N, C-alpha and C positions, 0 to 999 in steps of 0.2 A: 368497515375497517375499525378494528379494536383500539383500545387506548394503548395496549402494549405494542401493537405494530406501528402505530404513530410514534410512539416513543423510540423505537429502534430506527425508524426512518430519521427522526430528528437527531438522534445521536450520531449516525453514520453521516448524515449531511454535515453537522457541526464539525465531527471529528475529521472528515476528509477535507473540509475546508481549512482547517487548521493545518493538516499535513502539507496540503498544496501551498497554502499560504506562506508557511515557514520555509519549506523546502525549495520550491521554485523562487520565492523571494530571495533566499540565500544565493541562488545561482545568478539571479539578475544583479544583486548587490555586488557579488564578486566580479561581474563583467563591468559593472560602472566604476568601482574603485580600484580594481586591480590588485595584484600583490596579495591576494587570498590564496592560501595553500590548500592543497587537497584534504589535509586533515581538518581544516576548519569547515570545509564543505561536508565533509563525511559527518562531523560533529553536529552540524546544523540539521542534517537529514535524520541522524539518530534522535535528536531532540523532537523533530517534526513528527516522528512516528510515536516517540515514547509519550509526549504530552497528551495527545488525544486518547491513547491507551489508558493512561491514568485517569483521565476524565470520564470516559465513555465505557470502560470494559465491563462494568457491572450492568449497563443498561442494554447494550447491543452485542457485547463481545468485541467491539471496536475492530471490525474486520478492515474498514477503511480502504478496501481493494476489491474490485469485481473478481479478480483472479483467485484471491483468498477465499472469497465467498463461495466461488464455484468449486474450489477444492474441497471446502468443508462439506458442501452439499453432496458432491459426487462420492466422497468417503462415507457418507452417512453420519457426519457429526452434526449437521443441522438439516432441518427440513427443506425440501425444495420448494415448498409453498411459500416460504418465507424469503426466498431469494430475489424476487422482483422488487419487494420493498428495499431490500439492502442496496440493489442496484440504483433504484431511484434516488436514495440518499446519497450514494457514493458519487454518481456521475453529476448530480445537481450541486452537491458540496464542492467537487472539484472545480466547476465553473465558477462558483462564488470565490473560492480561494484565488483563482486566476484573475477574476475581476478585481479583487482587492490589490493584487500585485499590479495589475495594469493601472489601476486608479492611483497607486502610490509612485509608481516609477514611469508610467507611460509604456508604450509598446517597445520596450528597450530589451535587447538580446532575445527577442522572440518569446518573451515572458517565460524563459526557461524551457521552452519546448525541447523535445528530445529528437536528435538527429544523428544517425550513425556517423562515426568518423573511423570507421574500419570496414571490411566487407560485409555485405548483407548477410552471408552465411555466418560470418563470425559473430555479428551483432545479434542474430537470431539466436545463436546457440548461447551466447553470454547471458541474454536476457531470459531465455528460457531455463538455463541452468540456475541462475541465482533466484528466479522466482520460484523454482523447485525448492531450493533451499529456505526461502522464506515461507512457503507453505509448510515445510517441514518443522520450522521453528513454531509456527502457529500450532501445528498438530501436538507438538511436545507440550506446548502451553495447555492446549485443550484438553488433552488426555490426562495430564498430572495435575491440572489446577494451578493456582497461583503460588501455592507453597506458604510456609509459615511467615516468610519475610518478603513475598511478592518479587523475589529476584527474577523469577521466570518471566515477568512482564518485560524485562529488557531484552529478551531472546529475539523477537521480531525486529525492534529497532536495531540491535546489534548487526543483524544480517543486512539490513538496509545500509547501515553506515559502513560496514566492511565493503558491500558492493559498491557503494558511491566512490570509495577510495580507489578500489581496484579496476572498476570497469567505467566509472564516470567518465574519464577523458575519451573513452571508445564509444560508448552508447548513451551516455547520460544517465545510466542506471535508473531506468524507470521502474520496472518490475510491477507495473500498475497501469492497466489500460486508461483508467479515469485521469490519472496523473498526466499521462501524454496527450489524451485527447483534448482536454480543456485548453491548455495554452497553444496547442496546435491550431485549433479552430479560432481562437480569439486573436492570434497573430498571423493567421493564414499561412502557418508553416506546416506544409503537408509532405515534405520530403521523407520518403520511406516510412511514413507513419504506420503502414501495415505491419510492418515487423513488430511494433510495440503492441499492437492490438491483436496480434496472433501469438507472438512468442510468449507472452506472460501466461495466457490461458493454456497453452500446450505444456509449459513447465509445471503449472499448477496441477493439471490433469494428471501428468505423469506422476506426480508425488502422491496425488489422491489414490490412484490405481495401486501404486507400490505399498502404501502404509494405510491400511485399513484399521480401524479401531478394534479392539477385541470384544468389546460389548458397546452397545449404542443405547443410550438413553438420552433422547433428544432434549429433554427438559433440564438435564444436568450437563449438557455439553456446551461447548464454546469456550473461547479464550478468556472468559471472565469467571469460569466455574471455580469455585473454592474446593481445594482438595481436602480429603479427609485423612490423607497420610502423606509423608514425605516420600 
């Protein structure tokens, strides 16, 4: 295993831990204190995604999500041989983030585990649809690069924030199998977990099939690529 692969695993591990720690931590905090509005939760999730992107985008591309990595590989934007390393970092990082939330708050509010509060068909469609939108935001960033002022780095966090605001009360707005799996296992909350483990990859794959890059240069692809033009 090369130093580059180890660095990417470490970046995905740390980044996903930050994402899950901040994001699910905000859900648990809201459950504990009450009177936290949907905008505050959406803002917390925006930051939960933005912060690790800013920290790790130039190391691993800051996928932070197995569904995103799957979409990037399926569309040809990253190599399939790199995906196992990303998955290892993402799932292990998600468990670290949930452990931190557990150690901080105890097993409260199921550690922010996602459980549908609408029909299973509706939850599946919402999770798949917004995961497709998230993959599209990542593709826009991957194909065009960061841009002169790096504003495009806010595209994926913006999708997650909007999703949290719109469908959070209905599904918990996961869009990320690692984010759902870790708190579910640690809190033993398995209610309809399959929805989140299947819907997100389905949505990501749909976007990957629909949106192929015009050219593929694997060494110059990924969410952290620096664009040469606007």
